[in-house]
C-alpha positions in Angstrom: -25.0 14.1 -17.1 -21.8 12.3 -17.8 -19.8 15.0 -15.9 -22.1 14.6 -12.9 -21.6 10.8 -12.9 -17.8 11.3 -13.2 -17.8 13.7 -10.3 -19.9 11.3 -8.2 -17.5 8.4 -9.0 -14.4 10.5 -8.1 -16.0 11.7 -4.9 -16.8 8.1 -3.9 -13.2 7.0 -4.8 -11.6 9.8 -2.7 -14.0 9.0 0.2 -12.9 5.4 0.0 -9.2 6.3 0.2 -9.8 8.7 3.1 -11.7 6.0 4.9 -8.8 3.6 4.3 -6.3 6.0 5.6 -8.4 6.6 8.8 -8.8 2.9 9.3 -5.0 2.3 9.1 -4.4 5.1 11.7 -7.1 3.7 13.9 -5.6 0.3 13.6 -2.3 1.6 14.8 -4.0 3.4 17.7 -5.8 0.2 18.8 -2.5 -1.7 18.6 -0.8 0.8 20.9 -3.7 0.9 23.3 -4.0 -2.9 23.5 -0.3 -3.4 24.0 0.5 -0.7 26.5 1.4 -3.1 29.3 4.8 -2.5 30.8 6.9 -5.6 31.6 7.8 -6.0 35.3 11.4 -5.9 36.3 11.4 -9.6 37.3 10.3 -10.8 33.9 12.6 -12.9 31.7 14.1 -11.5 28.5 11.5 -13.5 26.4 8.6 -12.0 28.5 10.0 -8.5 28.0 10.3 -8.8 24.2 7.0 -10.7 23.7 4.7 -10.0 26.7 1.7 -10.5 24.4 2.8 -13.9 23.1 -0.6 -15.5 23.7 -2.4 -12.9 21.5 0.5 -12.9 19.0 0.3 -16.6 18.6 -3.4 -16.4 17.9 -2.7 -13.8 15.2 0.1 -15.9 13.8 -1.9 -19.1 13.6 -4.9 -17.3 12.0 -2.7 -15.6 9.4 -0.8 -18.9 8.7 -4.1 -20.7 8.3 -5.5 -18.2 5.8 -2.2 -18.2 4.0 -2.1 -22.0 3.5 -5.7 -22.2 2.5 -6.0 -19.1 0.3 -2.7 -17.6 -0.7 -0.5 -20.7 -1.1 -2.6 -22.4 -3.8 -2.8 -19.1 -5.8 1.0 -18.5 -5.4 1.7 -22.1 -6.6 -0.2 -21.4 -9.8 1.5 -18.0 -10.2 4.9 -19.5 -9.7 4.2 -22.5 -12.0 2.7 -20.6 -15.0 4.2 -17.1 -14.9 7.7 -17.1 -16.4 10.5 -16.1 -14.0 11.4 -13.0 -16.1 7.8 -11.8 -15.9 7.8 -12.5 -12.1 11.0 -10.5 -11.8 9.5 -7.6 -13.8 6.3 -7.7 -11.7 8.4 -7.6 -8.5 10.4 -4.6 -9.9 7.2 -2.8 -10.7 5.9 -3.1 -7.1 9.3 -2.3 -5.6 9.4 0.9 -7.6 5.9 1.9 -6.6 6.9 1.7 -2.9 10.3 3.2 -3.4 9.3 6.8 -2.4 9.1 5.4 1.2 12.8 4.5 0.9 13.6 8.0 -0.4 11.7 9.8 2.3 13.2 7.8 5.2 16.8 8.1 3.8 16.5 11.8 4.1 14.8 11.6 7.5 17.7 9.5 8.8 20.2 12.2 7.6 21.5 10.1 4.7 21.4 13.0 2.2 23.7 11.4 -0.4 21.8 8.1 -0.3 18.5 10.0 -0.5 19.6 11.8 -3.7 20.8 8.5 -5.2 17.5 6.8 -4.2 15.5 9.7 -5.8 17.5 9.3 -9.0 17.0 5.6 -8.9 13.2 6.0 -8.6 13.2 8.5 -11.5 15.3 6.3 -13.7 13.2 3.2 -13.2 10.0 5.1 -13.5 11.0 6.5 -16.9 13.5 4.4 -19.0 12.7 1.4 -16.8 9.1 1.5 -18.1 7.3 2.3 -14.7 9.7 0.1 -12.9 9.2 -3.1 -14.9 13.0 -3.1 -15.6 15.6 -2.3 -13.0 17.7 0.0 -15.2 19.0 1.9 -12.2 21.0 -1.0 -10.8 22.7 -1.4 -14.2 23.7 2.3 -13.9 25.3 1.7 -10.5 22.4 3.1 -8.4 22.2 0.7 -5.5 18.8 -0.5 -4.1 18.2 0.3 -0.4 15.7 -0.7 2.2 14.6 2.0 4.5 11.3 2.6 6.4 9.9 4.7 9.1 10.5 2.1 11.8 14.2 2.3 11.0 14.1 6.1 11.1 12.6 6.0 14.6 15.3 3.6 15.7 18.0 6.0 14.4 16.3 8.8 16.4 16.6 6.6 19.5 13.1 5.3 19.8 12.9 1.9 21.6 11.5 -1.0 19.7 9.0 -1.9 22.4 7.2 -5.2 22.6 7.0 -7.7 19.7 3.8 -7.7 17.8 2.4 -10.1 15.1 -0.1 -8.2 13.1 -2.7 -10.3 11.1 -1.7 -10.4 7.4 1.1 -7.8 7.9 3.3 -10.1 9.8 6.1 -9.5 12.5 6.4 -6.0 13.9 6.8 -4.1 17.2 5.3 -1.1 18.8 7.9 1.2 17.1 7.7 -0.3 13.6 3.9 -0.5 13.4 3.9 3.3 13.2 5.5 2.9 9.7 2.4 1.2 8.3 0.4 4.4 7.5 3.7 6.1 6.3 4.3 3.2 3.9 0.7 3.4 2.6 0.7 7.1 1.9 4.2 7.0 0.2 3.2 4.2 -2.1 2.4 5.4 -5.6 -0.3 2.8 -5.9 -2.3 4.6 -3.2 -2.6 7.6 -5.5 -3.0 5.6 -8.7 -6.1 4.1 -7.2 -7.7 7.5 -6.5 -7.0 8.5 -10.2 -8.1 5.4 -12.1 -10.6 3.9 -9.7 -11.2 0.6 -8.0 -11.5 -1.3 -11.3 -7.8 -1.1 -11.9 -6.7 -0.5 -8.3 -8.2 -3.8 -7.0 -6.5 -6.1 -9.5 -3.2 -4.3 -9.0 -3.5 -4.7 -5.2 -4.3 -8.4 -5.4 -1.4 -9.0 -7.8 0.9 -7.1 -5.5 -0.1 -9.3 -2.6 0.4 -12.5 -4.6 3.9 -11.2 -5.8 4.9 -10.4 -2.2 3.8 -13.8 -1.0 5.6 -15.6 -3.9 8.9 -13.8 -2.9 8.5 -15.1 0.6 8.1 -18.8 -0.5 11.7 -19.6 0.1 12.0 -18.3 3.7 8.6 -19.9 4.5 9.8 -23.3 3.2 12.8 -23.0 5.4 10.6 -22.2 8.3 8.4 -25.3 7.7 11.4 -27.6 7.3 13.7 -26.4 10.0 11.5 -24.9 12.8 10.3 -27.0 15.8 8.2 -23.9 16.8 7.4 -21.9 13.6 6.2 -18.9 15.7 9.5 -18.6 17.6 11.4 -19.1 14.4 9.6 -16.2 12.7 9.9 -14.0 15.8 13.7 -14.4 16.3 14.4 -14.2 12.6 12.4 -11.0 12.2 14.0 -9.4 15.2 17.5 -10.1 13.9 16.5 -8.9 10.4 15.3 -5.6 11.8 18.6 -5.1 13.6 20.5 -5.9 10.4 18.5 -3.3 8.5 18.8 -0.7 11.2 22.6 -1.0 11.1 22.6 -1.0 7.3 24.0 -4.6 7.2 26.8 -4.0 9.7 25.4 -4.7 13.2 27.9 -4.9 16.1 28.9 -8.5 16.8 27.8 -8.3 20.4 24.2 -7.4 19.5 23.4 -11.1 19.1 24.5 -11.7 22.7 21.6 -9.4 23.7 18.8 -10.4 21.2 16.1 -8.6 23.2 17.9 -5.3 23.5 15.3 -2.5 23.1 17.5 0.2 21.7 20.4 -1.1 19.7 21.9 2.4 19.5 22.2 2.8 23.3 25.8 2.3 24.2 27.1 0.7 27.4 28.2 4.2 28.6 24.6 5.4 28.4 23.4 2.4 30.3 
């Protein structure tokens, strides 16, 4: 009897994860379908990069409202009562869970040496780092990198497309949004949930969301204090950050003279 109950529970859990994967893929498909408008040649640079600004602003305002009413109070308690060392370990833990995404995309971008180093980094922190709670790899000289599927597509020459603000996920574009399902299926937490069930998966997911929001408190404070138009501030900052990541921290100086350039790897000769 107990074995039958266990089988039923496992079946329900796997079905839940399959549904979640399908929902993510459908979400991306809807985004692409709803944002398939091609800008006209006479449009300004701002209209080309953000032709769906009206919808994006609604998404931004909705997300910001939920954040201020729901997440911000929780994060304030988290930051006030959880020691900084514990917060750092929690952050390391979640960074390590998502690090296979970095490993995969390093190899997809042809960075074989970096991919091997990142693989070793994940192995070290997952073992002697106690499941990533302690960043032992950095102390061993294994640098932390930030790669995702959106960057991989950029390296392959895929244009960024129009700017998107996705509710709860934040700034993105038509190219980078394809990295959402990739980041989900390469996160160890996705498979932990299928193994241990929702009882453990749900609290871990909530804690991860709180930790991520807590780490964004500094930039969001700067936004609130410095920005006349928070939406534009977030949009421009996110676009520049993406270019910085795509170029591995060394973007060409003239890229900021063309902030709405679709393909940063397209040279003047190719144009």
